[in-house]
C-alpha positions as CSV (number, residue, x, y, z in Angstrom):
1,X,0.8,19.3,2.7
2,X,0.7,15.6,3.0
3,X,2.2,13.4,0.3
4,X,1.6,9.9,-1.0
5,X,4.2,7.8,-2.5
6,X,2.9,4.6,-4.1
7,X,5.2,1.6,-4.5
8,X,4.3,-1.3,-6.4
9,X,5.9,-4.4,-8.0
10,X,5.4,-8.1,-8.7
11,X,5.3,-10.7,-5.7
12,X,8.9,-10.9,-4.0
13,X,10.1,-8.0,-5.8
14,X,11.3,-6.1,-2.9
15,X,8.7,-3.5,-2.9
16,X,7.9,-3.7,1.0
17,X,11.7,-3.6,1.8
18,X,12.1,-0.5,-0.6
19,X,9.0,1.2,1.1
20,X,10.3,0.4,4.5
21,X,13.7,1.9,4.0
22,X,12.1,5.0,2.2
23,X,10.0,5.4,5.1
24,X,12.8,5.0,7.8
25,X,14.8,7.8,5.7
26,X,12.0,10.4,6.6
27,X,11.9,12.4,9.8
28,X,8.8,11.8,11.9
29,X,7.3,9.0,13.7
30,X,6.8,5.7,11.9
31,X,3.6,3.9,11.7
32,X,3.1,0.6,9.9
33,X,-0.4,0.2,9.0
34,X,-0.9,-3.7,8.2
35,X,-3.9,-5.1,6.3
36,X,-3.1,-8.6,6.4
37,X,-5.6,-11.2,7.7
38,X,-3.2,-14.2,8.6
39,X,-5.8,-16.9,8.5
40,X,-3.3,-19.9,8.3
41,X,0.0,-21.0,9.8
42,X,2.1,-20.3,6.8
43,X,0.6,-16.7,6.6
44,X,1.0,-16.1,10.2
45,X,4.9,-17.0,10.0
46,X,5.2,-14.4,7.0
47,X,3.4,-11.8,9.2
48,X,5.9,-12.5,12.1
49,X,8.8,-12.5,9.8
50,X,7.6,-9.0,8.6
51,X,7.2,-7.7,12.2
52,X,10.8,-9.1,13.2
53,X,12.3,-7.0,10.1
54,X,11.0,-3.8,11.7
55,X,12.6,-2.2,14.9
56,X,9.8,-2.0,17.3
57,X,11.5,1.0,19.0
58,X,11.0,2.8,15.6
59,X,7.7,1.6,14.3
60,X,4.2,1.5,15.8
61,X,2.4,-1.2,14.2
62,X,-1.4,-0.9,13.6
63,X,-3.4,-3.9,12.1
64,X,-6.6,-3.0,10.4
65,X,-7.5,-5.1,7.4
66,X,-10.8,-3.3,6.4
67,X,-11.4,0.3,7.5
68,X,-8.1,2.3,8.2
69,X,-9.5,5.6,7.0
70,X,-10.6,6.8,10.4
71,X,-7.1,6.0,11.8
72,X,-5.4,8.0,8.7
73,X,-7.5,10.9,9.4
74,X,-6.7,11.0,13.1
75,X,-2.9,10.3,13.1
76,X,-0.2,12.5,14.5
77,X,0.5,15.3,11.9
78,X,4.2,14.5,11.6
79,X,3.4,10.7,11.1
80,X,5.3,8.7,8.4
81,X,2.8,6.0,7.4
82,X,3.5,2.8,5.6
83,X,0.3,1.1,4.4
84,X,1.2,-2.5,3.5
85,X,-0.7,-3.3,1.4
86,X,-3.4,-2.2,-1.0
87,X,-3.3,-5.8,-2.6
88,X,-4.6,-7.5,0.5
89,X,-7.1,-4.6,1.5
90,X,-8.9,-5.0,-2.0
91,X,-8.8,-8.7,-1.2
92,X,-10.4,-8.2,2.1
93,X,-12.9,-5.9,0.8
94,X,-13.9,-8.4,-1.9
95,X,-14.3,-11.2,0.7
96,X,-16.6,-9.0,2.8
97,X,-18.3,-7.6,-0.3
98,X,-18.1,-10.1,-3.1
99,X,-20.3,-8.0,-5.5
100,X,-18.4,-4.8,-5.2
101,X,-17.5,-3.2,-8.5
102,X,-14.4,-1.8,-9.8
103,X,-16.4,1.6,-9.8
104,X,-17.1,1.0,-6.2
105,X,-13.5,0.3,-5.4
106,X,-12.3,3.4,-7.5
107,X,-14.6,5.6,-5.4
108,X,-13.7,4.1,-2.1
109,X,-10.0,4.8,-2.8
110,X,-10.8,8.4,-3.9
111,X,-12.7,8.9,-0.7
112,X,-10.3,7.3,1.4
113,X,-7.0,8.9,0.1
114,X,-7.8,12.1,-1.6
115,X,-9.0,14.1,1.3
116,X,-6.1,12.9,3.8
117,X,-4.1,16.2,4.8
118,X,-3.3,15.2,8.3
119,X,0.0,13.2,8.2
120,X,3.3,14.1,6.8
121,X,3.8,11.3,4.2
122,X,2.0,8.0,3.2
123,X,3.7,5.4,1.4
124,X,1.3,2.6,0.0
125,X,2.3,-0.9,-1.1
126,X,0.7,-2.7,-3.9
127,X,1.2,-5.6,-6.2
128,X,1.2,-5.3,-9.8
129,X,-0.9,-8.3,-11.0
130,X,-1.6,-7.2,-14.6
131,X,1.8,-8.3,-16.1
132,X,1.2,-12.2,-16.4
133,X,-1.5,-14.3,-17.9
134,X,-5.3,-13.8,-18.0
135,X,-6.2,-16.0,-15.0
136,X,-8.8,-18.8,-15.8
137,X,-11.1,-18.4,-13.2
138,X,-13.8,-15.6,-13.1
139,X,-13.2,-14.4,-9.4
140,X,-9.3,-14.2,-10.2
141,X,-10.1,-12.1,-13.3
142,X,-12.5,-9.8,-11.3
143,X,-9.7,-9.5,-8.6
144,X,-7.1,-8.6,-11.0
145,X,-9.1,-6.1,-12.7
146,X,-10.5,-4.4,-9.7
147,X,-6.6,-4.2,-8.3
148,X,-5.5,-2.9,-11.6
149,X,-8.3,-0.1,-11.3
150,X,-7.4,0.6,-7.7
151,X,-3.8,0.8,-8.6
152,X,-4.5,3.3,-11.4
153,X,-6.7,5.6,-9.2
154,X,-4.1,5.5,-6.5
155,X,-1.2,6.3,-9.0
156,X,-3.2,9.4,-10.2
157,X,-3.6,10.9,-6.7
158,X,-0.1,10.0,-5.5
159,X,2.8,12.6,-6.0
160,X,5.3,9.6,-6.6
161,X,5.0,6.4,-8.3
162,X,7.7,3.8,-8.0
163,X,7.9,0.1,-9.7
164,X,10.1,-2.3,-8.1
165,X,11.6,-5.1,-9.8
166,X,14.5,-7.3,-8.7
167,X,14.8,-4.8,-5.8
168,X,15.3,-2.0,-7.9
169,X,13.4,1.2,-8.3
170,X,11.8,2.6,-11.5
171,X,10.4,6.1,-11.1
172,X,7.0,6.2,-13.0
173,X,6.1,9.5,-11.5
174,X,7.8,12.1,-9.5
175,X,11.5,12.2,-8.7
176,X,13.1,10.5,-5.5
177,X,12.9,12.0,-2.3
178,X,15.7,14.4,-1.8
179,X,16.1,15.1,-5.5
180,X,16.6,18.9,-6.0
181,X,13.8,18.9,-8.8
182,X,11.1,17.8,-6.2
């Protein structure tokens, strides 16, 4: 049976490093599914830095900013997939479909993730953007609200939800991998 582990935290909290280390601890081929659209030089440098942090002999990298569901449905049965990240995927969806609603996003997430059974383990990374002040800009509030709803929906269908702060994990749902109480 396929498992989903959801790893979230604030910016620069260590969530991607934690998720990568977690994925590398599991047996099976490793697939890094990247959703980032590198549209400026600074972001391109960040992408290169992330790529350099992964062992290219261990990881296959797939860059898919919009529709990764066909790939997830057809991947190798023993695959360990790291999806980095839900935050940028939601951003990409909003850019392509600016009138998309929270309900549409929630339904898309349910359709995309709930029916997947072909892979061994999916680890999804996302930002928690609801801990700060309410944004002044309308579009920023919409993004925060939609990502918050997306995070809630994914947390519900995940076996394990881990919040990262200062590089440290807090298990909100489920137990650590390898825990005898799993």
